[in-house]
C-alpha beads as a LAMMPS data file, in Angstrom:
LAMMPS data file: protein, C-alpha beads

391 atoms
390 bonds

1 atom types
1 bond types

-500.0 500.0 xlo xhi
-500.0 500.0 ylo yhi
-500.0 500.0 zlo zhi

Masses

1 110.0

Atoms # bond

1 1 1 -0.093 0.034 0.101
2 1 1 2.908 2.652 0.812
3 1 1 4.608 1.599 -2.999
4 1 1 0.990 2.442 -4.396
5 1 1 0.838 5.926 -2.335
6 1 1 4.229 6.454 -3.706
7 1 1 3.089 5.959 -7.361
8 1 1 -0.081 8.204 -6.906
9 1 1 1.519 10.626 -5.429
10 1 1 3.779 11.088 -8.238
11 1 1 2.301 13.054 -11.032
12 1 1 4.867 12.528 -13.588
13 1 1 5.280 8.733 -13.223
14 1 1 1.154 8.832 -13.440
15 1 1 1.466 11.042 -16.342
16 1 1 4.021 8.164 -18.085
17 1 1 1.514 5.580 -17.104
18 1 1 -0.939 7.046 -18.075
19 1 1 0.341 8.044 -21.627
20 1 1 1.802 4.376 -22.101
21 1 1 -1.678 2.865 -20.983
22 1 1 -4.065 5.515 -23.855
23 1 1 -1.314 5.185 -26.371
24 1 1 -2.256 1.363 -27.646
25 1 1 -6.122 2.392 -27.170
26 1 1 -8.756 2.074 -29.934
27 1 1 -9.750 5.414 -30.339
28 1 1 -13.240 4.794 -29.621
29 1 1 -12.184 4.190 -26.458
30 1 1 -10.163 7.288 -26.404
31 1 1 -13.021 9.695 -27.284
32 1 1 -14.826 8.709 -24.462
33 1 1 -11.806 8.937 -22.304
34 1 1 -11.635 13.082 -23.072
35 1 1 -15.287 13.121 -21.525
36 1 1 -14.010 12.270 -18.381
37 1 1 -11.836 15.485 -17.320
38 1 1 -9.567 18.045 -19.103
39 1 1 -6.574 16.448 -17.818
40 1 1 -7.480 13.460 -20.357
41 1 1 -9.014 15.786 -23.043
42 1 1 -5.945 17.688 -23.398
43 1 1 -3.338 14.574 -23.579
44 1 1 -5.509 12.750 -25.869
45 1 1 -5.643 15.732 -28.328
46 1 1 -2.510 17.207 -28.202
47 1 1 -0.928 16.786 -31.847
48 1 1 2.360 14.531 -30.295
49 1 1 0.140 12.146 -28.332
50 1 1 -1.804 11.764 -32.281
51 1 1 1.095 11.697 -33.672
52 1 1 2.591 8.661 -31.618
53 1 1 -0.580 7.101 -31.325
54 1 1 -0.781 6.820 -35.071
55 1 1 2.465 5.702 -35.815
56 1 1 1.869 2.644 -33.130
57 1 1 -1.618 1.626 -35.104
58 1 1 -0.184 2.319 -37.968
59 1 1 2.976 -0.108 -37.452
60 1 1 0.493 -3.500 -36.238
61 1 1 -1.022 -5.293 -38.781
62 1 1 -3.125 -6.790 -35.835
63 1 1 -4.700 -3.450 -35.907
64 1 1 -5.565 -2.694 -39.848
65 1 1 -8.998 -2.594 -41.180
66 1 1 -10.509 -3.112 -44.928
67 1 1 -12.890 -0.160 -46.183
68 1 1 -15.003 -2.198 -48.813
69 1 1 -17.413 -1.065 -51.232
70 1 1 -19.385 -3.626 -52.932
71 1 1 -22.284 -1.116 -54.547
72 1 1 -24.659 -1.237 -52.218
73 1 1 -23.572 -1.217 -48.537
74 1 1 -19.859 0.056 -47.563
75 1 1 -18.123 -1.303 -44.249
76 1 1 -15.117 -1.585 -41.943
77 1 1 -13.446 -4.825 -41.752
78 1 1 -10.905 -5.927 -38.936
79 1 1 -7.900 -7.871 -39.836
80 1 1 -7.577 -9.795 -36.684
81 1 1 -12.126 -10.357 -37.367
82 1 1 -12.911 -10.426 -41.024
83 1 1 -16.174 -12.047 -40.613
84 1 1 -17.122 -9.105 -38.533
85 1 1 -18.692 -5.767 -40.179
86 1 1 -18.637 -2.433 -39.381
87 1 1 -20.927 0.280 -39.902
88 1 1 -20.006 3.226 -41.140
89 1 1 -21.750 6.656 -40.949
90 1 1 -20.889 8.660 -44.384
91 1 1 -20.687 11.960 -44.593
92 1 1 -22.046 11.622 -48.221
93 1 1 -25.505 10.227 -49.054
94 1 1 -25.239 10.479 -52.638
95 1 1 -22.932 7.742 -54.579
96 1 1 -19.098 8.567 -53.992
97 1 1 -16.220 6.851 -55.170
98 1 1 -13.067 6.470 -52.992
99 1 1 -9.317 7.744 -53.886
100 1 1 -7.451 6.791 -51.266
101 1 1 -6.685 6.475 -47.310
102 1 1 -3.559 6.825 -45.253
103 1 1 -2.954 7.359 -41.119
104 1 1 -6.784 7.386 -40.946
105 1 1 -7.842 9.787 -43.821
106 1 1 -10.473 8.521 -46.583
107 1 1 -9.972 10.450 -49.813
108 1 1 -13.714 10.831 -51.619
109 1 1 -15.753 12.423 -54.795
110 1 1 -18.965 12.843 -54.665
111 1 1 -21.447 14.893 -56.813
112 1 1 -24.093 17.117 -55.122
113 1 1 -26.549 18.061 -57.814
114 1 1 -24.150 19.380 -60.693
115 1 1 -21.132 20.234 -58.802
116 1 1 -18.514 17.431 -58.207
117 1 1 -16.870 17.601 -54.846
118 1 1 -13.668 16.734 -52.335
119 1 1 -14.301 15.423 -49.227
120 1 1 -11.291 14.153 -46.773
121 1 1 -13.059 12.185 -43.757
122 1 1 -11.865 10.625 -40.720
123 1 1 -14.535 7.691 -39.831
124 1 1 -13.032 6.497 -36.513
125 1 1 -13.886 10.347 -35.155
126 1 1 -16.861 10.767 -37.344
127 1 1 -15.763 14.186 -38.934
128 1 1 -15.041 15.295 -42.378
129 1 1 -14.487 18.732 -44.716
130 1 1 -15.720 19.060 -48.759
131 1 1 -14.066 21.532 -50.504
132 1 1 -14.849 21.743 -54.151
133 1 1 -11.966 21.149 -57.373
134 1 1 -10.278 23.349 -59.590
135 1 1 -12.765 25.169 -61.673
136 1 1 -11.707 23.947 -65.336
137 1 1 -13.144 23.249 -68.595
138 1 1 -13.820 19.383 -68.924
139 1 1 -14.550 17.335 -72.121
140 1 1 -13.998 14.156 -73.193
141 1 1 -10.352 14.469 -74.821
142 1 1 -8.967 14.747 -71.183
143 1 1 -8.374 12.010 -69.166
144 1 1 -9.017 12.917 -65.513
145 1 1 -7.371 10.570 -61.956
146 1 1 -7.851 11.842 -58.573
147 1 1 -4.911 10.716 -56.202
148 1 1 -4.221 11.315 -51.848
149 1 1 -1.374 11.394 -49.999
150 1 1 1.168 12.592 -46.687
151 1 1 4.166 14.372 -47.022
152 1 1 5.806 13.715 -43.123
153 1 1 8.100 16.703 -42.931
154 1 1 5.262 19.426 -43.425
155 1 1 2.757 17.252 -41.906
156 1 1 0.657 18.057 -44.763
157 1 1 -2.406 15.938 -46.634
158 1 1 -2.444 16.726 -50.572
159 1 1 -5.106 15.388 -52.968
160 1 1 -4.025 15.665 -57.015
161 1 1 -6.218 15.407 -59.745
162 1 1 -4.454 14.406 -62.826
163 1 1 -5.704 15.882 -66.356
164 1 1 -4.428 14.409 -69.733
165 1 1 -4.785 15.904 -72.702
166 1 1 -5.744 13.043 -75.150
167 1 1 -5.287 15.680 -78.830
168 1 1 -3.043 18.569 -77.724
169 1 1 0.047 18.431 -79.249
170 1 1 3.123 18.528 -77.396
171 1 1 1.537 16.132 -75.413
172 1 1 0.350 17.856 -72.024
173 1 1 -0.989 16.578 -68.734
174 1 1 -1.640 18.991 -66.008
175 1 1 -0.814 17.949 -62.310
176 1 1 -3.100 19.859 -59.936
177 1 1 -2.495 19.464 -55.894
178 1 1 -4.606 20.481 -53.060
179 1 1 -2.694 21.183 -49.774
180 1 1 -4.682 21.206 -46.492
181 1 1 -2.178 23.246 -44.690
182 1 1 -2.496 25.854 -47.458
183 1 1 -6.193 25.194 -48.171
184 1 1 -5.177 26.145 -52.002
185 1 1 -4.339 24.631 -54.859
186 1 1 -1.503 24.741 -57.073
187 1 1 -0.570 23.524 -60.846
188 1 1 2.404 22.448 -63.043
189 1 1 2.370 21.230 -66.581
190 1 1 4.338 18.031 -67.509
191 1 1 5.083 17.678 -71.488
192 1 1 3.493 13.941 -71.170
193 1 1 0.594 11.799 -72.076
194 1 1 -0.553 9.588 -69.425
195 1 1 -4.049 7.683 -70.041
196 1 1 -4.576 6.178 -66.502
197 1 1 -5.590 2.688 -65.947
198 1 1 -8.445 3.883 -63.097
199 1 1 -10.156 7.262 -62.085
200 1 1 -8.244 7.347 -58.738
201 1 1 -4.578 6.218 -57.680
202 1 1 -3.443 3.357 -57.602
203 1 1 -1.328 2.620 -54.693
204 1 1 -0.596 5.399 -51.816
205 1 1 2.916 5.147 -49.773
206 1 1 4.218 7.687 -46.801
207 1 1 5.394 10.432 -49.109
208 1 1 4.642 9.116 -52.439
209 1 1 1.399 8.207 -54.762
210 1 1 1.245 6.095 -57.883
211 1 1 -0.434 5.180 -60.955
212 1 1 -0.245 2.748 -63.031
213 1 1 -1.004 3.774 -66.383
214 1 1 0.041 3.988 -70.508
215 1 1 2.362 6.389 -71.942
216 1 1 2.110 7.814 -75.760
217 1 1 3.486 4.834 -77.213
218 1 1 1.224 2.562 -75.470
219 1 1 3.433 1.065 -73.160
220 1 1 2.806 0.069 -68.970
221 1 1 4.641 3.034 -66.629
222 1 1 4.499 3.336 -63.060
223 1 1 3.425 6.971 -62.308
224 1 1 4.953 7.763 -59.038
225 1 1 4.522 11.666 -57.558
226 1 1 6.584 13.009 -55.071
227 1 1 4.438 14.963 -52.213
228 1 1 7.796 16.657 -50.712
229 1 1 8.375 18.006 -54.867
230 1 1 6.030 18.047 -56.354
231 1 1 7.822 16.285 -58.868
232 1 1 5.801 13.746 -61.199
233 1 1 8.208 10.400 -62.578
234 1 1 7.630 7.880 -64.646
235 1 1 9.212 4.360 -63.914
236 1 1 8.890 1.841 -66.827
237 1 1 7.260 -1.613 -65.701
238 1 1 8.838 -4.922 -67.069
239 1 1 7.617 -5.910 -69.974
240 1 1 7.876 -9.571 -68.934
241 1 1 5.935 -8.592 -65.792
242 1 1 3.352 -8.027 -68.058
243 1 1 3.553 -10.796 -70.624
244 1 1 4.305 -13.909 -68.507
245 1 1 2.000 -13.200 -66.054
246 1 1 -2.523 -13.620 -65.354
247 1 1 -2.505 -10.742 -63.359
248 1 1 -1.018 -8.394 -61.345
249 1 1 -1.760 -5.706 -58.594
250 1 1 -0.215 -2.543 -57.265
251 1 1 -0.509 -2.603 -53.821
252 1 1 1.470 -0.812 -50.501
253 1 1 2.940 -3.861 -49.120
254 1 1 4.615 -3.219 -45.845
255 1 1 4.836 0.137 -46.323
256 1 1 6.696 0.227 -49.803
257 1 1 5.501 0.175 -53.279
258 1 1 5.182 -3.091 -55.419
259 1 1 3.317 -5.559 -57.785
260 1 1 1.646 -8.398 -56.466
261 1 1 2.382 -10.405 -59.812
262 1 1 0.228 -13.920 -60.076
263 1 1 0.735 -16.379 -62.668
264 1 1 -0.453 -20.381 -62.903
265 1 1 1.021 -22.078 -65.599
266 1 1 -0.784 -25.112 -64.326
267 1 1 -3.345 -26.060 -61.061
268 1 1 -0.712 -26.808 -58.941
269 1 1 1.751 -24.617 -59.896
270 1 1 0.371 -21.446 -59.127
271 1 1 2.446 -18.588 -57.319
272 1 1 2.571 -14.803 -56.253
273 1 1 5.081 -13.296 -56.867
274 1 1 6.286 -9.800 -54.669
275 1 1 7.989 -7.161 -56.859
276 1 1 9.570 -3.827 -55.576
277 1 1 11.255 -0.931 -57.575
278 1 1 15.076 0.316 -56.803
279 1 1 16.439 3.887 -57.855
280 1 1 19.671 2.512 -59.855
281 1 1 20.972 6.011 -60.490
282 1 1 19.087 9.626 -60.103
283 1 1 17.247 8.732 -63.424
284 1 1 16.953 4.837 -63.382
285 1 1 15.411 2.506 -61.699
286 1 1 15.429 -1.593 -61.221
287 1 1 12.989 -4.169 -60.502
288 1 1 13.523 -6.914 -58.119
289 1 1 11.630 -9.425 -56.843
290 1 1 12.163 -9.923 -53.401
291 1 1 9.237 -12.721 -52.197
292 1 1 7.841 -16.014 -54.211
293 1 1 5.095 -17.571 -52.268
294 1 1 3.467 -20.630 -53.417
295 1 1 -0.097 -21.374 -53.828
296 1 1 -2.043 -24.587 -53.775
297 1 1 -4.999 -23.076 -55.138
298 1 1 -6.413 -20.275 -58.031
299 1 1 -8.292 -17.613 -57.742
300 1 1 -9.758 -14.745 -60.594
301 1 1 -8.614 -11.782 -58.459
302 1 1 -6.728 -10.480 -55.712
303 1 1 -5.968 -7.263 -53.423
304 1 1 -2.793 -6.717 -51.571
305 1 1 -3.093 -4.904 -47.827
306 1 1 -0.536 -3.512 -46.013
307 1 1 -0.181 -5.803 -43.774
308 1 1 1.128 -8.571 -46.008
309 1 1 -2.259 -10.014 -46.510
310 1 1 -4.291 -10.326 -49.991
311 1 1 -7.454 -10.912 -50.180
312 1 1 -8.515 -13.364 -52.681
313 1 1 -11.636 -13.342 -54.655
314 1 1 -12.658 -16.999 -56.420
315 1 1 -15.795 -16.666 -57.330
316 1 1 -18.738 -18.030 -56.888
317 1 1 -16.705 -18.495 -53.422
318 1 1 -17.019 -16.014 -50.691
319 1 1 -14.303 -13.624 -50.669
320 1 1 -11.226 -14.533 -47.784
321 1 1 -8.044 -13.337 -46.517
322 1 1 -5.034 -14.954 -47.050
323 1 1 -1.985 -14.571 -45.127
324 1 1 0.848 -15.310 -47.347
325 1 1 3.217 -16.526 -44.820
326 1 1 0.987 -18.464 -42.266
327 1 1 -0.972 -19.903 -45.138
328 1 1 -4.329 -19.260 -42.863
329 1 1 -7.507 -17.937 -45.128
330 1 1 -10.885 -16.348 -42.769
331 1 1 -13.525 -15.839 -44.985
332 1 1 -15.243 -12.044 -45.201
333 1 1 -18.724 -11.614 -44.577
334 1 1 -19.290 -9.561 -47.564
335 1 1 -19.686 -10.190 -51.342
336 1 1 -19.348 -9.122 -54.114
337 1 1 -16.522 -6.722 -53.722
338 1 1 -16.385 -4.073 -56.038
339 1 1 -12.927 -1.973 -54.116
340 1 1 -11.160 -2.301 -51.420
341 1 1 -8.660 -0.122 -49.260
342 1 1 -6.357 0.050 -46.801
343 1 1 -7.546 1.541 -43.419
344 1 1 -5.738 2.400 -39.764
345 1 1 -8.490 4.123 -37.783
346 1 1 -6.606 7.534 -36.049
347 1 1 -7.088 10.268 -34.411
348 1 1 -5.966 12.279 -37.054
349 1 1 -7.710 15.676 -38.368
350 1 1 -7.432 18.796 -40.281
351 1 1 -8.522 21.838 -40.087
352 1 1 -12.158 22.923 -41.457
353 1 1 -13.223 19.459 -40.036
354 1 1 -17.091 19.314 -38.471
355 1 1 -18.823 16.151 -37.131
356 1 1 -21.310 13.802 -39.598
357 1 1 -24.335 13.928 -38.744
358 1 1 -26.207 10.394 -38.375
359 1 1 -27.750 9.355 -41.559
360 1 1 -28.904 6.234 -39.780
361 1 1 -31.215 8.422 -37.730
362 1 1 -32.031 11.049 -40.451
363 1 1 -33.494 7.822 -42.439
364 1 1 -35.185 6.653 -39.511
365 1 1 -36.956 10.429 -38.735
366 1 1 -37.279 10.597 -42.650
367 1 1 -39.346 6.634 -42.248
368 1 1 -41.252 7.426 -39.059
369 1 1 -42.695 10.731 -40.751
370 1 1 -44.437 9.311 -43.307
371 1 1 -46.726 7.056 -41.302
372 1 1 -47.871 9.880 -39.308
373 1 1 -47.910 11.920 -42.533
374 1 1 -50.506 9.465 -43.856
375 1 1 -52.171 8.693 -40.386
376 1 1 -52.978 12.725 -41.050
377 1 1 -53.828 12.776 -44.372
378 1 1 -56.509 9.929 -43.789
379 1 1 -57.747 12.145 -40.647
380 1 1 -58.488 14.995 -42.174
381 1 1 -60.071 13.516 -44.775
382 1 1 -62.477 12.139 -42.541
383 1 1 -63.176 14.978 -40.936
384 1 1 -64.326 16.538 -44.753
385 1 1 -65.956 13.843 -45.117
386 1 1 -68.189 14.289 -41.373
387 1 1 -68.746 17.638 -42.837
388 1 1 -70.364 17.000 -45.596
389 1 1 -72.448 14.407 -44.220
390 1 1 -73.637 17.609 -41.917
391 1 1 -74.416 19.555 -44.674

Bonds

1 1 1 2
2 1 2 3
3 1 3 4
4 1 4 5
5 1 5 6
6 1 6 7
7 1 7 8
8 1 8 9
9 1 9 10
10 1 10 11
11 1 11 12
12 1 12 13
13 1 13 14
14 1 14 15
15 1 15 16
16 1 16 17
17 1 17 18
18 1 18 19
19 1 19 20
20 1 20 21
21 1 21 22
22 1 22 23
23 1 23 24
24 1 24 25
25 1 25 26
26 1 26 27
27 1 27 28
28 1 28 29
29 1 29 30
30 1 30 31
31 1 31 32
32 1 32 33
33 1 33 34
34 1 34 35
35 1 35 36
36 1 36 37
37 1 37 38
38 1 38 39
39 1 39 40
40 1 40 41
41 1 41 42
42 1 42 43
43 1 43 44
44 1 44 45
45 1 45 46
46 1 46 47
47 1 47 48
48 1 48 49
49 1 49 50
50 1 50 51
51 1 51 52
52 1 52 53
53 1 53 54
54 1 54 55
55 1 55 56
56 1 56 57
57 1 57 58
58 1 58 59
59 1 59 60
60 1 60 61
61 1 61 62
62 1 62 63
63 1 63 64
64 1 64 65
65 1 65 66
66 1 66 67
67 1 67 68
68 1 68 69
69 1 69 70
70 1 70 71
71 1 71 72
72 1 72 73
73 1 73 74
74 1 74 75
75 1 75 76
76 1 76 77
77 1 77 78
78 1 78 79
79 1 79 80
80 1 80 81
81 1 81 82
82 1 82 83
83 1 83 84
84 1 84 85
85 1 85 86
86 1 86 87
87 1 87 88
88 1 88 89
89 1 89 90
90 1 90 91
91 1 91 92
92 1 92 93
93 1 93 94
94 1 94 95
95 1 95 96
96 1 96 97
97 1 97 98
98 1 98 99
99 1 99 100
100 1 100 101
101 1 101 102
102 1 102 103
103 1 103 104
104 1 104 105
105 1 105 106
106 1 106 107
107 1 107 108
108 1 108 109
109 1 109 110
110 1 110 111
111 1 111 112
112 1 112 113
113 1 113 114
114 1 114 115
115 1 115 116
116 1 116 117
117 1 117 118
118 1 118 119
119 1 119 120
120 1 120 121
121 1 121 122
122 1 122 123
123 1 123 124
124 1 124 125
125 1 125 126
126 1 126 127
127 1 127 128
128 1 128 129
129 1 129 130
130 1 130 131
131 1 131 132
132 1 132 133
133 1 133 134
134 1 134 135
135 1 135 136
136 1 136 137
137 1 137 138
138 1 138 139
139 1 139 140
140 1 140 141
141 1 141 142
142 1 142 143
143 1 143 144
144 1 144 145
145 1 145 146
146 1 146 147
147 1 147 148
148 1 148 149
149 1 149 150
150 1 150 151
151 1 151 152
152 1 152 153
153 1 153 154
154 1 154 155
155 1 155 156
156 1 156 157
157 1 157 158
158 1 158 159
159 1 159 160
160 1 160 161
161 1 161 162
162 1 162 163
163 1 163 164
164 1 164 165
165 1 165 166
166 1 166 167
167 1 167 168
168 1 168 169
169 1 169 170
170 1 170 171
171 1 171 172
172 1 172 173
173 1 173 174
174 1 174 175
175 1 175 176
176 1 176 177
177 1 177 178
178 1 178 179
179 1 179 180
180 1 180 181
181 1 181 182
182 1 182 183
183 1 183 184
184 1 184 185
185 1 185 186
186 1 186 187
187 1 187 188
188 1 188 189
189 1 189 190
190 1 190 191
191 1 191 192
192 1 192 193
193 1 193 194
194 1 194 195
195 1 195 196
196 1 196 197
197 1 197 198
198 1 198 199
199 1 199 200
200 1 200 201
201 1 201 202
202 1 202 203
203 1 203 204
204 1 204 205
205 1 205 206
206 1 206 207
207 1 207 208
208 1 208 209
209 1 209 210
210 1 210 211
211 1 211 212
212 1 212 213
213 1 213 214
214 1 214 215
215 1 215 216
216 1 216 217
217 1 217 218
218 1 218 219
219 1 219 220
220 1 220 221
221 1 221 222
222 1 222 223
223 1 223 224
224 1 224 225
225 1 225 226
226 1 226 227
227 1 227 228
228 1 228 229
229 1 229 230
230 1 230 231
231 1 231 232
232 1 232 233
233 1 233 234
234 1 234 235
235 1 235 236
236 1 236 237
237 1 237 238
238 1 238 239
239 1 239 240
240 1 240 241
241 1 241 242
242 1 242 243
243 1 243 244
244 1 244 245
245 1 245 246
246 1 246 247
247 1 247 248
248 1 248 249
249 1 249 250
250 1 250 251
251 1 251 252
252 1 252 253
253 1 253 254
254 1 254 255
255 1 255 256
256 1 256 257
257 1 257 258
258 1 258 259
259 1 259 260
260 1 260 261
261 1 261 262
262 1 262 263
263 1 263 264
264 1 264 265
265 1 265 266
266 1 266 267
267 1 267 268
268 1 268 269
269 1 269 270
270 1 270 271
271 1 271 272
272 1 272 273
273 1 273 274
274 1 274 275
275 1 275 276
276 1 276 277
277 1 277 278
278 1 278 279
279 1 279 280
280 1 280 281
281 1 281 282
282 1 282 283
283 1 283 284
284 1 284 285
285 1 285 286
286 1 286 287
287 1 287 288
288 1 288 289
289 1 289 290
290 1 290 291
291 1 291 292
292 1 292 293
293 1 293 294
294 1 294 295
295 1 295 296
296 1 296 297
297 1 297 298
298 1 298 299
299 1 299 300
300 1 300 301
301 1 301 302
302 1 302 303
303 1 303 304
304 1 304 305
305 1 305 306
306 1 306 307
307 1 307 308
308 1 308 309
309 1 309 310
310 1 310 311
311 1 311 312
312 1 312 313
313 1 313 314
314 1 314 315
315 1 315 316
316 1 316 317
317 1 317 318
318 1 318 319
319 1 319 320
320 1 320 321
321 1 321 322
322 1 322 323
323 1 323 324
324 1 324 325
325 1 325 326
326 1 326 327
327 1 327 328
328 1 328 329
329 1 329 330
330 1 330 331
331 1 331 332
332 1 332 333
333 1 333 334
334 1 334 335
335 1 335 336
336 1 336 337
337 1 337 338
338 1 338 339
339 1 339 340
340 1 340 341
341 1 341 342
342 1 342 343
343 1 343 344
344 1 344 345
345 1 345 346
346 1 346 347
347 1 347 348
348 1 348 349
349 1 349 350
350 1 350 351
351 1 351 352
352 1 352 353
353 1 353 354
354 1 354 355
355 1 355 356
356 1 356 357
357 1 357 358
358 1 358 359
359 1 359 360
360 1 360 361
361 1 361 362
362 1 362 363
363 1 363 364
364 1 364 365
365 1 365 366
366 1 366 367
367 1 367 368
368 1 368 369
369 1 369 370
370 1 370 371
371 1 371 372
372 1 372 373
373 1 373 374
374 1 374 375
375 1 375 376
376 1 376 377
377 1 377 378
378 1 378 379
379 1 379 380
380 1 380 381
381 1 381 382
382 1 382 383
383 1 383 384
384 1 384 385
385 1 385 386
386 1 386 387
387 1 387 388
388 1 388 389
389 1 389 390
390 1 390 391
């Protein structure tokens, strides 16, 4: 008991113990703790705590989640329990496209009326911010793709829009970059033509955003955007990775960009290779095969996850989570999967964030008001009929 009193009498030691405990708690618990007292609120709201908590959760794959889109419902799935679907309070009631996610922030593009809006959203703290893209006349002769990323030196989250003009000579690509720190757009021009494979970036790692694209000659290239220098680089993809494989997926593999190359020359010789790009010189790049994983099954599609797992789609079976090292399989309780994204919960917020209204409660109020309105209409008609009878 005497030792216990000594510990509680030392505020510095108590703070150190609390910090160590709080840093390993999930965001939902921390938000509740903020309501207990000002001391807890100040600690959990401090920038250094938010940063350190984010790094700890990012470093432990056990804490990672997947944001899954099916076309009808969107859910979060925890890696440690892929069969459990977590409902999310979405900031957009209309259809939206997920651009990507990093450090707990999700970037969306949505349409409100005739206007396109960009939304940054943290599902863990139930906050978001919307802003318009740069005003520019858009035509069908422009290939457009969005990107998202994080630059750690300036602690800045950036949104990118790539506009590649098809009919302009010389070939022209504009890169618009929005800085959440400066809350403004900048534009850079590059003398290249790029045809992006999708309307959003393929991979986000800290400091870089990547797209898989076609250049003017039709060759497959990796487009790398350096968020610290705002520089765009084209990295040729090895021809053999395209011609000798059944499919490949770009992914964030353990914090680095990688291509997951799948090949299956026969039913019992399927394998998945992990290829990474390395700087050979200042302007030259080389591809290195880092790992080869033998597979005892075939699949139609796969997605790579940050922690090294993959999600496998093998129709008509349910999608499942597969650990490449332990070979452990876990069925995901949602089907079909149109797209999925790595997500890690965090306390990160940016200037201008506001709380999201509970969309489920709003829908429930609307549904509840319909029967009441119908009952009122029937009552009014009944009163009118009685008046007619009295007349």
